[in-house]
C-alpha positions in Angstrom: -0.2 0.2 -0.2 1.3 3.2 -0.8 2.3 5.6 2.0 0.9 8.8 0.5 -2.2 10.2 2.0 -5.6 11.4 0.2 -5.6 15.4 0.3 -9.1 17.5 0.3 -8.0 18.5 -3.4 -7.6 14.4 -4.5 -11.0 13.4 -3.1 -12.6 16.8 -4.9 -10.8 15.6 -8.2 -11.6 12.1 -8.3 -15.0 13.0 -7.4 -14.9 15.3 -10.6 -13.4 12.7 -12.9 -16.1 10.4 -11.7 -18.9 12.8 -12.5 -17.7 13.8 -15.6 -18.0 9.9 -16.9 -21.9 10.0 -15.3 -22.1 13.5 -17.2 -22.6 15.3 -14.2 -21.4 18.7 -12.9 -20.5 19.1 -9.6 -21.1 22.8 -8.6 -18.7 25.0 -6.3 -21.2 26.2 -3.4 -19.2 29.1 -3.1 -18.9 30.3 -6.7 -21.4 28.2 -8.0 -19.1 27.0 -11.1 -18.1 23.6 -11.9 -15.1 22.9 -9.8 -12.0 22.3 -11.6 -8.2 21.6 -11.1 -6.2 24.8 -10.4 -3.6 25.6 -13.0 -0.1 24.4 -12.6 2.0 27.3 -11.1 4.1 28.8 -13.5 6.6 29.8 -11.3 7.4 28.3 -7.8 5.8 29.6 -4.9 7.5 31.6 -2.4 7.5 29.4 0.5 9.1 26.2 -1.9 11.5 28.8 -4.0 13.0 29.8 -0.2 13.0 26.2 0.6 14.8 24.7 -2.0 17.2 27.1 -1.9 18.0 27.0 1.8 17.3 23.5 1.8 20.6 23.1 -0.8 22.3 25.4 1.3 25.7 23.4 2.6 28.3 24.4 5.0 30.6 24.7 2.5 28.6 27.3 1.1 29.0 29.5 4.1 31.2 32.5 4.8 33.2 32.1 8.0 31.7 35.1 9.4 28.6 33.6 9.2 29.7 30.3 10.9 31.4 32.5 13.9 28.2 34.2 13.9 26.2 31.1 14.6 28.7 30.1 17.2 28.2 33.2 18.8 24.7 33.3 18.9 24.6 29.7 20.6 27.0 31.1 23.5 24.5 34.4 23.7 21.8 32.3 23.8 22.6 29.9 26.3 24.4 32.6 28.6 20.7 34.3 28.1 19.1 31.3 29.2 20.9 31.3 32.8 19.2 33.9 34.4 16.1 32.9 32.6 16.0 30.1 35.3 15.7 32.3 37.9 12.1 33.9 36.2 8.6 32.5 37.5 7.4 32.7 34.0 10.1 30.1 32.4 10.0 28.0 35.4 6.1 27.6 35.4 6.5 26.5 31.7 9.2 24.2 32.4 7.6 22.6 35.5 4.2 22.3 33.6 6.5 20.1 30.6 8.0 18.1 33.3 5.1 17.1 35.0 3.3 16.1 31.3 6.4 14.0 30.4 7.1 12.6 27.0 9.3 10.9 24.9 13.0 11.7 26.4 14.9 13.4 23.7 15.8 17.0 24.3 17.8 18.0 27.2 16.6 21.1 29.3 19.2 23.1 29.5 20.7 23.7 33.5 18.1 20.8 34.5 19.2 17.7 33.2 15.6 16.5 32.3 14.7 15.4 28.8 11.6 15.9 26.9 10.3 15.5 23.7 12.1 17.3 21.5 9.1 20.2 20.5 8.9 20.8 24.3 12.4 20.9 25.0 12.7 23.6 22.2 9.9 25.3 23.9 11.0 25.4 27.5 14.6 26.4 26.4 13.5 29.4 24.0 11.3 30.8 27.0 14.4 30.5 29.7 16.2 32.6 26.8 14.0 35.2 25.9 12.6 35.6 29.7 15.9 37.3 30.7 15.9 39.2 27.7 19.9 39.1 27.2 19.3 37.4 23.3 19.5 38.5 20.3 17.7 40.7 17.9 17.7 41.1 14.0 18.4 44.8 13.4 15.9 45.2 11.3 12.8 44.1 13.5 14.3 42.9 17.0 13.2 39.8 16.3 15.0 37.2 18.6 16.2 34.5 16.1 18.9 33.3 17.8 16.7 32.0 20.5 14.5 29.9 18.4 17.4 28.6 16.5 19.5 27.2 19.4 16.5 26.1 21.3 15.4 24.3 18.1 18.5 23.6 16.6 19.7 21.8 19.8 17.1 19.8 20.4 16.1 18.6 16.9 20.0 17.8 16.9 20.1 15.5 20.0 17.2 13.4 18.2 18.9 12.8 15.1 22.3 12.7 16.5 23.2 15.6 14.2 27.0 17.2 13.9 28.1 20.4 14.9 28.3 21.4 11.3 24.7 20.1 10.8 23.6 22.4 13.3 25.4 25.5 12.2 24.1 25.2 8.7 20.4 25.0 10.0 20.7 27.9 12.3 22.4 30.3 9.2 19.6 28.7 6.8 17.1 29.5 9.6 18.3 33.1 10.1 17.9 33.8 6.8 14.6 32.3 6.4 13.4 34.6 9.4 15.0 37.8 8.2 13.8 37.7 4.9 10.3 36.8 5.7 10.5 39.7 8.3 11.6 42.1 5.9 9.2 41.5 3.6 6.7 42.3 6.2 6.8 46.3 5.0 5.9 48.9 7.1 4.6 48.9 10.9 3.7 44.7 10.6 1.4 43.2 12.6 1.7 40.6 15.5 4.6 40.2 18.3 8.1 40.1 16.5 9.6 37.9 18.9 7.3 35.1 17.7 5.5 35.8 14.1 9.1 36.3 12.9 11.0 33.9 14.4 8.8 30.5 14.1 10.3 30.6 10.3 13.8 30.3 11.7 13.0 27.6 13.6 10.8 25.8 11.3 13.7 25.9 8.7 16.5 24.8 10.9 14.2 22.0 12.2 13.5 20.9 8.6 16.9 20.9 7.7 18.0 19.0 10.4 15.0 16.3 9.7 16.5 15.7 6.2 13.4 17.1 5.0 12.9 17.4 0.7 12.2 20.9 -1.0 8.4 20.3 -0.9 8.1 19.0 2.7 10.1 22.3 4.2 8.0 24.2 1.9 4.9 22.8 3.6 6.0 22.9 6.8 7.0 27.0 6.1 3.6 27.3 5.6 1.9 25.3 8.2 4.3 27.6 10.1 2.3 30.8 8.3 -0.9 29.4 9.4 0.2 28.4 13.0 2.3 31.1 14.5 0.4 34.3 15.9 1.5 36.6 19.1 0.0 40.1 20.1 2.2 42.9 20.5 0.6 44.2 23.0 1.8 41.4 25.1 5.5 42.7 25.2 5.5 44.5 28.5 4.6 41.5 30.4 5.0 37.6 30.5 3.1 37.3 27.4 6.2 38.2 25.6 8.4 34.9 26.5 5.3 33.2 26.1 5.3 34.1 22.6 8.9 32.6 22.2 7.9 29.4 23.5 5.0 28.8 21.3 7.4 30.1 18.2 10.0 27.1 19.1 6.9 24.7 19.7 5.1 25.8 16.6 8.3 25.1 14.5 9.3 21.7 15.7 5.7 20.5 15.2 5.3 22.1 11.7 8.7 20.4 10.5 7.8 17.2 11.9 3.8 17.2 10.6 5.4 18.0 7.3 7.6 15.3 7.5 5.0 12.8 7.5 3.3 14.1 4.3 0.8 16.8 5.9 0.7 19.7 3.6 -1.0 23.2 3.6 -2.0 26.0 0.7 1.0 26.5 -1.2 0.6 29.8 -2.1 -0.1 30.7 2.2 2.5 33.5 2.1 2.1 35.4 -0.9 -2.1 34.6 -1.5 -4.6 37.4 -1.0 -5.6 36.5 2.8 -2.1 34.9 3.7 0.8 35.5 5.5 2.3 38.2 3.9 -1.2 40.3 3.6 -2.2 39.6 7.3 0.9 40.7 9.1 1.8 43.6 6.7 0.0 46.9 7.6 0.6 47.8 3.5 1.7 46.0 0.4 4.2 43.3 1.3 7.4 43.8 -0.1 7.1 40.1 -2.1 10.2 40.4 -4.1 12.7 40.9 -1.6 12.4 37.5 0.0 13.5 35.5 -2.4 15.8 38.6 -4.0 19.7 37.5 -4.3 19.4 34.4 -2.3 22.7 33.3 -1.4 24.8 37.1 -2.2 24.8 37.5 1.7 23.8 36.4 4.7 21.6 37.6 7.3 23.2 36.4 9.9 26.5 38.7 8.9 24.4 41.5 8.2 22.1 41.7 10.4 22.3 39.9 13.9 23.0 42.2 16.9 24.2 40.3 20.2 23.1 42.2 23.4 25.8 43.0 25.3 23.7 44.8 27.8 20.2 43.6 28.9 16.8 44.9 27.8 15.3 45.7 24.9 17.8 45.8 21.8 16.3 49.1 20.2 17.3 51.2 23.1 20.8 50.1 23.2 22.3 52.6 20.8 21.1 55.6 22.7 22.1 54.0 26.3 25.4 54.0 24.6 25.6 56.9 23.7 23.8 58.1 27.2 27.3 56.4 28.9 29.1 58.7 26.3 27.9 61.6 27.0 28.0 61.1 30.6 31.5 60.4 30.3 32.1 63.7 28.4 30.1 65.4 30.9 32.3 63.7 34.1 29.7 65.6 36.8 28.0 64.0 39.6 24.0 62.6 38.9 22.7 65.8 41.0 24.5 68.1 39.1 22.9 67.1 35.7 20.0 69.5 34.7 18.4 67.4 31.6 19.1 64.4 29.7 17.9 65.3 26.2 17.0 62.1 24.0 16.4 62.2 19.9 15.9 59.6 17.6 13.3 56.8 16.7 13.0 55.3 20.2 12.6 58.7 21.7 8.8 58.4 20.9 8.5 55.8 23.7 9.7 58.0 26.3 6.9 58.7 29.0 8.5 61.8 31.3 8.5 60.7 35.1 7.4 57.3 34.6 9.6 54.6 36.9 9.7 51.0 36.3 8.2 49.0 39.1 10.3 45.6 38.1 12.2 44.0 35.8 9.6 43.9 32.9 9.1 47.6 33.0 12.7 48.4 33.4 13.7 46.4 30.1 11.1 48.2 27.9 12.0 51.8 29.2 14.1 54.0 27.7 14.1 56.5 30.5 15.3 54.2 32.7 18.1 53.0 30.4 19.3 56.6 30.0 18.8 58.0 33.2 20.8 54.5 34.8 23.8 55.2 32.1 24.0 58.6 33.2 24.2 58.0 36.9 26.7 55.3 36.8 28.8 56.4 33.7 28.0 52.8 32.9 25.3 50.4 31.7 25.8 46.3 32.3 24.1 43.4 33.4 23.7 44.4 36.9 21.6 47.7 35.9 18.6 45.1 35.4 18.7 44.1 39.6 16.1 45.2 41.9 18.3 47.3 43.8 19.5 49.7 40.6 16.0 49.8 39.4 14.5 51.4 43.0 17.8 54.0 43.0 16.5 56.9 44.0 19.4 58.5 42.2 18.4 56.9 38.9 14.8 57.9 39.9 15.4 62.0 39.6 17.2 61.7 36.4 14.4 59.5 34.9 12.2 62.6 36.1 14.4 65.0 33.5 14.9 62.2 30.6 12.6 63.7 27.9 12.6 64.0 24.0 15.0 66.6 23.0 13.4 69.8 21.6 15.5 70.6 18.4 16.3 66.8 17.7 19.7 65.7 16.6 19.3 66.0 12.3 21.7 62.7 11.9 20.3 60.4 9.4 20.9 56.7 11.3 21.1 54.2 8.7 19.9 51.8 11.5 16.1 52.4 12.8 17.3 52.2 16.5 19.8 54.7 16.3 20.0 57.6 19.3 21.8 61.0 20.2 22.1 61.7 24.1 22.7 64.8 25.4 23.5 65.6 28.8 22.3 69.1 30.2 24.8 70.2 33.1 23.4 72.7 35.8 26.1 75.2 34.6 24.1 75.1 31.2 27.2 72.9 29.4 25.9 70.4 27.0 27.9 66.9 26.0 26.3 64.9 23.2 27.0 61.7 21.6 25.3 59.9 19.0 25.4 55.9 18.0 23.8 54.4 15.1 24.5 50.3 15.4 25.0 49.2 18.6 27.8 47.2 19.8 27.5 43.5 19.4 26.1 44.2 15.9 27.3 42.9 12.6 27.8 46.5 11.0 30.2 47.0 13.7 32.0 43.9 14.1 31.1 41.4 16.6 33.7 40.0 18.9 34.6 36.9 20.6 35.8 38.7 23.6 32.7 40.4 23.9 30.8 37.1 23.8 33.1 35.1 26.2 32.5 38.3 28.7 28.8 38.1 28.1 28.9 33.9 28.9 30.7 34.3 31.9 28.7 37.2 33.6 25.6 35.3 32.6 26.3 31.7 33.3 27.1 31.5 37.0 23.0 31.9 37.2 22.8 28.6 36.1 24.3 27.0 39.2 27.1 26.2 37.1 30.8 26.1 38.6 33.5 28.3 36.9 34.8 25.0 35.5 31.9 23.9 34.1 31.1 27.5 32.2 34.7 27.5 30.6 34.4 24.0 29.4 30.9 24.9 28.0 32.1 27.7 26.7 35.3 26.0 25.2 32.8 23.4 23.2 30.9 26.3 21.5 34.3 27.9 20.5 35.3 24.6 18.6 31.4 23.7 17.8 32.1 23.1 14.0 34.2 20.0 14.9 31.4 18.2 17.0 30.7 14.6 16.0 27.7 15.0 17.5 26.0 17.8 19.9 25.7 15.5 22.7 29.2 16.8 23.2 27.6 20.1 24.3 24.3 19.2 25.4 25.6 16.8 27.7 27.2 19.7 29.6 24.3 21.1 30.2 22.5 19.7 33.3 
C-alpha cells in the first residue's frame, strides 16, 4: 500500500473525474461554477523557492563569518537562558512540561531532564527570552537566535546531527526569518519575537530532520498559518510565552510536514495569506527571494545583546554613557537628559519602572541609569538598581530633545543623547548600530565576557562554564551535539 495520503483536493478531483464519466457537473457552493483542478503554477511559490535554496545550502557554501556568528549566537542564547532559570514565567512552563512528560529526546538546559523535542525547544526558548539578554535582528528586533538555538539543539539530539549540521541549519533558519520579516513592510502586525522567528526555527528543524524541498515548503506554510502573538504582550510574561510558542510551532510544523502534512501552496503570498495579514501595507514580496546567497542575514543583521533589555534602546544607552563620561559630573549636577532618534517617541516623562519587565522596556530608565553610573551593564536590571533614588530623579529629567539631532541614522535604532549640566554645559553623543552588531563587527571577547557574566546564574561552577564555552568555540568540530548538551545539566 502506498504511504501517500489523500488530500481534500485529491478527493474532489476524483469526484469530478467520476462525475464527468456520468455526465454530472459538481458545482462549488461558493461560486456556483463547476469545480476544476487548479492550473499548474507557472513559477515556484515563495515558500518553495525559499525552501529549495535553503535546503541545498551546505556548510561549505557559508562564509567563515556566518559560521562564527552562528556559534556566537549559541553562546549568547545559553548565556541569556541562565538567568532565565530564575524567572517565574520560564519556571512555570518548564515545570508544567516536566509534569506532562513525553519521549525523552531533548535536554532541558541547566536541569538535566529530557522531554520530547518540541517541548524541549519550547522550554529552552522561554528560558532565553525571559531574561531579555539574547539577540536581535537589526531590522525588526526579532530574537531569532533564541529560537534557532533552542530548536537546533533539541532536534539535533534526536537526529544525532554534527556541529556543522546545526550551524548550517542555524544560518539557513536566520535567512528564512530575516527575509520573511523584511517582506513585512511598514508597522507589521503581530509580535516580532514569535511571528518572525518561528520561520527560522522551522527551517532549522526541517534541515536537521532532512526533509525534502516540498516538505520544507509545507513546513513553512504550516508555520505561517499557525504562528501568532499580539504586540500588546510585549510588557508582560506574554512576551516570553510567545517565544516558547514559536519554537514549539516550528518543531511541530517540521515534524508534521515530514509525515506528509500539506497546506496551501501560496500560503505566504496569496490574498488573505501571511504577508497580507501581517503587513500593514502591501508586502515587499520580491525581497523575499531576491539575490538568495549573495549575502547572509546572520552576517549583516545579527546583533547580540551586550547589555540587557530592549535591544532598540542599546544605541541610546551607549550614547548616554558616552555623553555622561564627557560631562564627568555627579548625577546631582545633571539638569536635563535630552534624547533624539526614533526610539525617543517611547519616552513617558517621569514614569519609573516598578520591576524587571518594566525596566527592560523603559528608555528613560536606560539612559538615566547610564548617566547615573556612567556605565550600563548586566547589573542594571537588578532590583537594587531599578529602585535607585538617584536613577529615579534622573528619570524625571529625561525627555525627547525639542531640537532633535539632524543625524540620518542608517539603522532605525540609532539615538543621540545630550547631557545638560546645571552650569548649562551640553555634552552630546550619537550611536547608530549598537556594539555587538554585524555592522560594527561582533567580537568573541565581548561574547565571552557576556557568557562568563551570566552563566553563573545557571548554578554552574567556573570550570563547567569554561568547559561549555570551549565546546561552543569549536562547535563545527563536534561529531555529535551531545558533547555540548551533555554539559547542560
